[in-house]
KEDO-614943 format. One record per atom (N, C-alpha, C): atom name; residue in three letters; x, y, z. Coordinates in nm, 2 decimals. Each point is the difference from the previous one (the first is absolute). Layout:
REM residues N
<tordo a="CA" r="ALA" east="X" north="Y" up="Z"/>
...
END
This chain:
REM residues 77
<tordo a="N" r="UNK" east="5.21" north="5.05" up="8.00"/>
<tordo a="CA" r="UNK" east="0.03" north="0.07" up="-0.12"/>
<tordo a="C" r="UNK" east="-0.08" north="0.13" up="0.00"/>
<tordo a="N" r="UNK" east="0.07" north="0.11" up="-0.03"/>
<tordo a="CA" r="UNK" east="-0.07" north="0.13" up="-0.01"/>
<tordo a="C" r="UNK" east="0.00" north="0.04" up="-0.14"/>
<tordo a="N" r="UNK" east="-0.12" north="0.04" up="-0.05"/>
<tordo a="CA" r="UNK" east="-0.02" north="0.04" up="-0.13"/>
<tordo a="C" r="UNK" east="-0.07" north="0.14" up="0.00"/>
<tordo a="N" r="UNK" east="0.06" north="0.09" up="-0.07"/>
<tordo a="CA" r="UNK" east="-0.05" north="0.14" up="-0.01"/>
<tordo a="C" r="UNK" east="-0.05" north="0.03" up="-0.14"/>
<tordo a="N" r="UNK" east="-0.11" north="0.06" up="-0.01"/>
<tordo a="CA" r="UNK" east="-0.05" north="0.05" up="-0.13"/>
<tordo a="C" r="UNK" east="0.02" north="0.15" up="0.00"/>
<tordo a="N" r="UNK" east="0.09" north="0.05" up="-0.08"/>
<tordo a="CA" r="UNK" east="0.03" north="0.15" up="0.00"/>
<tordo a="C" r="UNK" east="-0.08" north="0.06" up="-0.11"/>
<tordo a="N" r="UNK" east="-0.08" north="0.11" up="0.04"/>
<tordo a="CA" r="UNK" east="-0.07" north="0.08" up="-0.10"/>
<tordo a="C" r="UNK" east="-0.10" north="0.09" up="0.06"/>
<tordo a="N" r="UNK" east="-0.04" north="0.10" up="-0.07"/>
<tordo a="CA" r="UNK" east="-0.08" north="0.11" up="0.05"/>
<tordo a="C" r="UNK" east="-0.15" north="-0.04" up="0.02"/>
<tordo a="N" r="UNK" east="-0.04" north="-0.12" up="-0.03"/>
<tordo a="CA" r="UNK" east="-0.14" north="-0.04" up="0.01"/>
<tordo a="C" r="UNK" east="-0.07" north="0.00" up="-0.14"/>
<tordo a="N" r="UNK" east="0.08" north="0.00" up="-0.11"/>
<tordo a="CA" r="UNK" east="-0.05" north="-0.01" up="-0.13"/>
<tordo a="C" r="UNK" east="-0.07" north="-0.13" up="-0.03"/>
<tordo a="N" r="UNK" east="-0.07" north="-0.01" up="-0.11"/>
<tordo a="CA" r="UNK" east="-0.06" north="-0.13" up="-0.04"/>
<tordo a="C" r="UNK" east="0.09" north="-0.12" up="0.00"/>
<tordo a="N" r="UNK" east="0.12" north="0.02" up="-0.07"/>
<tordo a="CA" r="UNK" east="0.10" north="-0.10" up="-0.01"/>
<tordo a="C" r="UNK" east="0.05" north="-0.05" up="0.14"/>
<tordo a="N" r="UNK" east="0.01" north="0.10" up="0.09"/>
<tordo a="CA" r="UNK" east="0.05" north="-0.03" up="0.13"/>
<tordo a="C" r="UNK" east="-0.10" north="-0.09" up="0.07"/>
<tordo a="N" r="UNK" east="-0.13" north="0.04" up="-0.01"/>
<tordo a="CA" r="UNK" east="-0.10" north="-0.08" up="0.06"/>
<tordo a="C" r="UNK" east="-0.01" north="-0.14" up="-0.06"/>
<tordo a="N" r="UNK" east="0.01" north="-0.01" up="-0.13"/>
<tordo a="CA" r="UNK" east="0.00" north="-0.13" up="-0.06"/>
<tordo a="C" r="UNK" east="0.12" north="-0.09" up="0.04"/>
<tordo a="N" r="UNK" east="0.11" north="0.06" up="0.02"/>
<tordo a="CA" r="UNK" east="0.12" north="-0.07" up="0.05"/>
<tordo a="C" r="UNK" east="-0.02" north="-0.05" up="0.14"/>
<tordo a="N" r="UNK" east="-0.05" north="0.08" up="0.09"/>
<tordo a="CA" r="UNK" east="-0.03" north="-0.04" up="0.14"/>
<tordo a="C" r="UNK" east="-0.10" north="-0.11" up="0.00"/>
<tordo a="N" r="UNK" east="-0.11" north="0.01" up="-0.08"/>
<tordo a="CA" r="UNK" east="-0.10" north="-0.10" up="0.00"/>
<tordo a="C" r="UNK" east="0.05" north="-0.13" up="-0.06"/>
<tordo a="N" r="UNK" east="0.08" north="0.00" up="-0.10"/>
<tordo a="CA" r="UNK" east="0.06" north="-0.12" up="-0.06"/>
<tordo a="C" r="UNK" east="0.09" north="-0.07" up="0.10"/>
<tordo a="N" r="UNK" east="0.08" north="0.07" up="0.07"/>
<tordo a="CA" r="UNK" east="0.09" north="-0.06" up="0.10"/>
<tordo a="C" r="UNK" east="-0.09" north="-0.06" up="0.11"/>
<tordo a="N" r="UNK" east="-0.10" north="0.07" up="0.05"/>
<tordo a="CA" r="UNK" east="-0.09" north="-0.05" up="0.10"/>
<tordo a="C" r="UNK" east="-0.06" north="-0.13" up="-0.04"/>
<tordo a="N" r="UNK" east="-0.05" north="-0.01" up="-0.13"/>
<tordo a="CA" r="UNK" east="-0.06" north="-0.12" up="-0.05"/>
<tordo a="C" r="UNK" east="0.09" north="-0.12" up="0.00"/>
<tordo a="N" r="UNK" east="0.13" north="0.02" up="-0.04"/>
<tordo a="CA" r="UNK" east="0.10" north="-0.10" up="-0.01"/>
<tordo a="C" r="UNK" east="0.03" north="-0.05" up="0.15"/>
<tordo a="N" r="UNK" east="0.01" north="0.09" up="0.09"/>
<tordo a="CA" r="UNK" east="0.03" north="-0.03" up="0.14"/>
<tordo a="C" r="UNK" east="-0.11" north="-0.08" up="0.06"/>
<tordo a="N" r="UNK" east="-0.12" north="0.04" up="-0.02"/>
<tordo a="CA" r="UNK" east="-0.12" north="-0.07" up="0.05"/>
<tordo a="C" r="UNK" east="-0.01" north="-0.14" up="-0.06"/>
<tordo a="N" r="UNK" east="0.02" north="-0.01" up="-0.13"/>
<tordo a="CA" r="UNK" east="-0.01" north="-0.13" up="-0.07"/>
<tordo a="C" r="UNK" east="0.11" north="-0.10" up="0.04"/>
<tordo a="N" r="UNK" east="0.12" north="0.05" up="0.03"/>
<tordo a="CA" r="UNK" east="0.11" north="-0.09" up="0.03"/>
<tordo a="C" r="UNK" east="0.02" north="-0.02" up="0.15"/>
<tordo a="N" r="UNK" east="-0.05" north="0.09" up="0.08"/>
<tordo a="CA" r="UNK" east="0.02" north="0.00" up="0.14"/>
<tordo a="C" r="UNK" east="0.14" north="0.04" up="0.04"/>
<tordo a="N" r="UNK" east="0.07" north="0.07" up="-0.08"/>
<tordo a="CA" r="UNK" east="0.14" north="0.05" up="0.03"/>
<tordo a="C" r="UNK" east="-0.01" north="0.09" up="0.12"/>
<tordo a="N" r="UNK" east="0.11" north="0.00" up="0.08"/>
<tordo a="CA" r="UNK" east="0.01" north="0.09" up="0.11"/>
<tordo a="C" r="UNK" east="0.07" north="0.13" up="-0.04"/>
<tordo a="N" r="UNK" east="-0.09" north="0.10" up="-0.03"/>
<tordo a="CA" r="UNK" east="0.05" north="0.12" up="-0.05"/>
<tordo a="C" r="UNK" east="-0.07" north="0.12" up="0.07"/>
<tordo a="N" r="UNK" east="0.08" north="0.10" up="0.04"/>
<tordo a="CA" r="UNK" east="-0.05" north="0.12" up="0.05"/>
<tordo a="C" r="UNK" east="-0.01" north="0.10" up="-0.12"/>
<tordo a="N" r="UNK" east="-0.12" north="0.04" up="-0.04"/>
<tordo a="CA" r="UNK" east="-0.01" north="0.08" up="-0.12"/>
<tordo a="C" r="UNK" east="-0.05" north="0.14" up="0.05"/>
<tordo a="N" r="UNK" east="0.07" north="0.10" up="-0.06"/>
<tordo a="CA" r="UNK" east="-0.03" north="0.14" up="0.04"/>
<tordo a="C" r="UNK" east="0.01" north="0.09" up="-0.12"/>
<tordo a="N" r="UNK" east="-0.10" north="0.10" up="-0.01"/>
<tordo a="CA" r="UNK" east="0.01" north="0.10" up="-0.10"/>
<tordo a="C" r="UNK" east="0.07" north="0.12" up="0.05"/>
<tordo a="N" r="UNK" east="0.09" north="0.05" up="-0.09"/>
<tordo a="CA" r="UNK" east="0.07" north="0.12" up="0.04"/>
<tordo a="C" r="UNK" east="-0.03" north="0.11" up="-0.10"/>
<tordo a="N" r="UNK" east="-0.07" north="0.10" up="0.05"/>
<tordo a="CA" r="UNK" east="-0.05" north="0.11" up="-0.09"/>
<tordo a="C" r="UNK" east="0.08" north="0.13" up="0.02"/>
<tordo a="N" r="UNK" east="0.08" north="0.01" up="0.11"/>
<tordo a="CA" r="UNK" east="0.07" north="0.12" up="0.03"/>
<tordo a="C" r="UNK" east="0.12" north="0.01" up="-0.10"/>
<tordo a="N" r="UNK" east="0.00" north="0.11" up="-0.07"/>
<tordo a="CA" r="UNK" east="0.10" north="0.02" up="-0.11"/>
<tordo a="C" r="UNK" east="0.14" north="0.01" up="0.06"/>
<tordo a="N" r="UNK" east="0.02" north="0.05" up="0.12"/>
<tordo a="CA" r="UNK" east="0.13" north="0.00" up="0.06"/>
<tordo a="C" r="UNK" east="0.06" north="-0.14" up="0.03"/>
<tordo a="N" r="UNK" east="-0.09" north="-0.08" up="0.05"/>
<tordo a="CA" r="UNK" east="0.04" north="-0.14" up="0.02"/>
<tordo a="C" r="UNK" east="0.02" north="-0.08" up="-0.13"/>
<tordo a="N" r="UNK" east="-0.08" north="0.03" up="-0.10"/>
<tordo a="CA" r="UNK" east="0.02" north="-0.07" up="-0.13"/>
<tordo a="C" r="UNK" east="0.14" north="0.04" up="-0.06"/>
<tordo a="N" r="UNK" east="0.03" north="0.13" up="0.02"/>
<tordo a="CA" r="UNK" east="0.13" north="0.05" up="-0.06"/>
<tordo a="C" r="UNK" east="0.12" north="-0.07" up="0.07"/>
<tordo a="N" r="UNK" east="-0.01" north="-0.05" up="0.12"/>
<tordo a="CA" r="UNK" east="0.11" north="-0.07" up="0.07"/>
<tordo a="C" r="UNK" east="0.04" north="-0.12" up="-0.08"/>
<tordo a="N" r="UNK" east="-0.09" north="-0.06" up="-0.08"/>
<tordo a="CA" r="UNK" east="0.03" north="-0.12" up="-0.07"/>
<tordo a="C" r="UNK" east="0.05" north="0.04" up="-0.15"/>
<tordo a="N" r="UNK" east="0.02" north="0.13" up="-0.02"/>
<tordo a="CA" r="UNK" east="0.05" north="0.04" up="-0.13"/>
<tordo a="C" r="UNK" east="-0.10" north="-0.05" up="-0.12"/>
<tordo a="N" r="UNK" east="-0.13" north="0.01" up="0.03"/>
<tordo a="CA" r="UNK" east="-0.10" north="-0.04" up="-0.10"/>
<tordo a="C" r="UNK" east="-0.05" north="0.12" up="-0.07"/>
<tordo a="N" r="UNK" east="0.00" north="0.01" up="-0.13"/>
<tordo a="CA" r="UNK" east="-0.05" north="0.11" up="-0.08"/>
<tordo a="C" r="UNK" east="-0.13" north="-0.03" up="-0.07"/>
<tordo a="N" r="UNK" east="-0.03" north="-0.13" up="-0.01"/>
<tordo a="CA" r="UNK" east="-0.13" north="-0.04" up="-0.06"/>
<tordo a="C" r="UNK" east="-0.07" north="-0.10" up="0.08"/>
<tordo a="N" r="UNK" east="-0.13" north="0.02" up="0.02"/>
<tordo a="CA" r="UNK" east="-0.08" north="-0.08" up="0.08"/>
<tordo a="C" r="UNK" east="-0.10" north="-0.07" up="-0.08"/>
<tordo a="N" r="UNK" east="-0.06" north="-0.11" up="0.04"/>
<tordo a="CA" r="UNK" east="0.03" north="-0.06" up="0.13"/>
<tordo a="C" r="UNK" east="0.13" north="-0.07" up="0.01"/>
<tordo a="N" r="UNK" east="0.05" north="-0.02" up="0.12"/>
<tordo a="CA" r="UNK" east="0.12" north="-0.07" up="0.03"/>
<tordo a="C" r="UNK" east="-0.03" north="-0.10" up="0.11"/>
<tordo a="N" r="UNK" east="0.07" north="-0.11" up="-0.01"/>
<tordo a="CA" r="UNK" east="-0.01" north="-0.10" up="0.11"/>
<tordo a="C" r="UNK" east="0.14" north="-0.03" up="0.06"/>
<tordo a="N" r="UNK" east="0.00" north="0.01" up="0.13"/>
<tordo a="CA" r="UNK" east="0.12" north="-0.02" up="0.08"/>
<tordo a="C" r="UNK" east="-0.02" north="-0.13" up="0.08"/>
<tordo a="N" r="UNK" east="0.09" north="-0.09" up="-0.01"/>
<tordo a="CA" r="UNK" east="0.00" north="-0.13" up="0.08"/>
<tordo a="C" r="UNK" east="0.12" north="0.00" up="0.09"/>
<tordo a="N" r="UNK" east="-0.03" north="0.00" up="0.13"/>
<tordo a="CA" r="UNK" east="0.11" north="0.00" up="0.10"/>
<tordo a="C" r="UNK" east="0.11" north="0.10" up="-0.03"/>
<tordo a="N" r="UNK" east="-0.04" north="0.13" up="-0.04"/>
<tordo a="CA" r="UNK" east="0.09" north="0.11" up="-0.02"/>
<tordo a="C" r="UNK" east="0.06" north="0.01" up="-0.14"/>
<tordo a="N" r="UNK" east="-0.03" north="-0.10" up="-0.09"/>
<tordo a="CA" r="UNK" east="0.05" north="0.00" up="-0.13"/>
<tordo a="C" r="UNK" east="-0.11" north="0.03" up="-0.10"/>
<tordo a="N" r="UNK" east="0.02" north="0.10" up="-0.09"/>
<tordo a="CA" r="UNK" east="-0.09" north="0.04" up="-0.10"/>
<tordo a="C" r="UNK" east="-0.01" north="-0.11" up="-0.11"/>
<tordo a="N" r="UNK" east="-0.11" north="-0.06" up="-0.02"/>
<tordo a="CA" r="UNK" east="-0.02" north="-0.11" up="-0.09"/>
<tordo a="C" r="UNK" east="-0.07" north="0.04" up="-0.13"/>
<tordo a="N" r="UNK" east="-0.09" north="0.10" up="0.01"/>
<tordo a="CA" r="UNK" east="-0.08" north="0.04" up="-0.11"/>
<tordo a="C" r="UNK" east="-0.01" north="0.15" up="0.00"/>
<tordo a="N" r="UNK" east="0.01" north="0.06" up="-0.12"/>
<tordo a="CA" r="UNK" east="-0.02" north="0.15" up="-0.02"/>
<tordo a="C" r="UNK" east="-0.08" north="0.02" up="-0.12"/>
<tordo a="N" r="UNK" east="-0.11" north="0.08" up="0.02"/>
<tordo a="CA" r="UNK" east="-0.07" north="0.06" up="-0.12"/>
<tordo a="C" r="UNK" east="-0.10" north="-0.09" up="-0.07"/>
<tordo a="N" r="UNK" east="-0.03" north="-0.12" up="0.06"/>
<tordo a="CA" r="UNK" east="-0.11" north="-0.08" up="-0.06"/>
<tordo a="C" r="UNK" east="-0.06" north="-0.09" up="0.10"/>
<tordo a="N" r="UNK" east="-0.12" north="-0.04" up="-0.03"/>
<tordo a="CA" r="UNK" east="-0.07" north="-0.10" up="0.08"/>
<tordo a="C" r="UNK" east="0.05" north="-0.14" up="-0.02"/>
<tordo a="N" r="UNK" east="0.06" north="-0.06" up="0.10"/>
<tordo a="CA" r="UNK" east="0.05" north="-0.14" up="-0.02"/>
<tordo a="C" r="UNK" east="-0.11" north="-0.10" up="-0.02"/>
<tordo a="N" r="UNK" east="0.04" north="-0.10" up="-0.08"/>
<tordo a="CA" r="UNK" east="-0.10" north="-0.11" up="-0.02"/>
<tordo a="C" r="UNK" east="0.01" north="-0.09" up="0.12"/>
<tordo a="N" r="UNK" east="-0.10" north="-0.09" up="0.01"/>
<tordo a="CA" r="UNK" east="0.00" north="-0.10" up="0.11"/>
<tordo a="C" r="UNK" east="0.13" north="-0.08" up="0.00"/>
<tordo a="N" r="UNK" east="0.04" north="-0.04" up="-0.12"/>
<tordo a="CA" r="UNK" east="0.13" north="-0.08" up="-0.01"/>
<tordo a="C" r="UNK" east="0.12" north="0.08" up="0.06"/>
<tordo a="N" r="UNK" east="0.01" north="0.13" up="-0.04"/>
<tordo a="CA" r="UNK" east="0.10" north="0.09" up="0.05"/>
<tordo a="C" r="UNK" east="0.00" north="0.01" up="0.16"/>
<tordo a="N" r="UNK" east="-0.12" north="0.01" up="0.05"/>
<tordo a="CA" r="UNK" east="-0.02" north="0.02" up="0.14"/>
<tordo a="C" r="UNK" east="0.04" north="-0.13" up="0.07"/>
<tordo a="N" r="UNK" east="-0.03" north="-0.12" up="-0.05"/>
<tordo a="CA" r="UNK" east="0.04" north="-0.12" up="0.06"/>
<tordo a="C" r="UNK" east="0.15" north="-0.02" up="0.00"/>
<tordo a="N" r="UNK" east="0.06" north="0.05" up="-0.11"/>
<tordo a="CA" r="UNK" east="0.15" north="-0.01" up="-0.01"/>
<tordo a="C" r="UNK" east="0.06" north="0.09" up="0.10"/>
<tordo a="N" r="UNK" east="-0.05" north="0.12" up="0.02"/>
<tordo a="CA" r="UNK" east="0.05" north="0.10" up="0.09"/>
<tordo a="C" r="UNK" east="-0.01" north="-0.06" up="0.15"/>
<tordo a="N" r="UNK" east="-0.11" north="-0.07" up="0.02"/>
<tordo a="CA" r="UNK" east="-0.02" north="-0.05" up="0.14"/>
<tordo a="C" r="UNK" east="0.05" north="-0.14" up="0.02"/>
<tordo a="N" r="UNK" east="0.07" north="-0.05" up="-0.11"/>
<tordo a="CA" r="UNK" east="0.05" north="-0.14" up="0.01"/>
<tordo a="C" r="UNK" east="-0.10" north="-0.10" up="0.04"/>
<tordo a="N" r="UNK" east="-0.12" north="0.00" up="-0.07"/>
<tordo a="CA" r="UNK" east="-0.10" north="-0.10" up="0.03"/>
<tordo a="C" r="UNK" east="-0.05" north="-0.06" up="-0.13"/>
END
């Protein structure tokens, strides 16, 4: 499973990346996690507010830091 955190490196983007990392480490889920800070690549997903989370090519979260429960639901764990 590929998970992307889209954002310019702001505090909320960092919090989102860290929260997903924590859930993945705790659950042992097989996830490839990547931060995307390039605005051109972010715009390819039609995202206007960050942070955004993309799971296997589908935008799942826009504009807020997801809770651990939300992250688990997105990752189906």
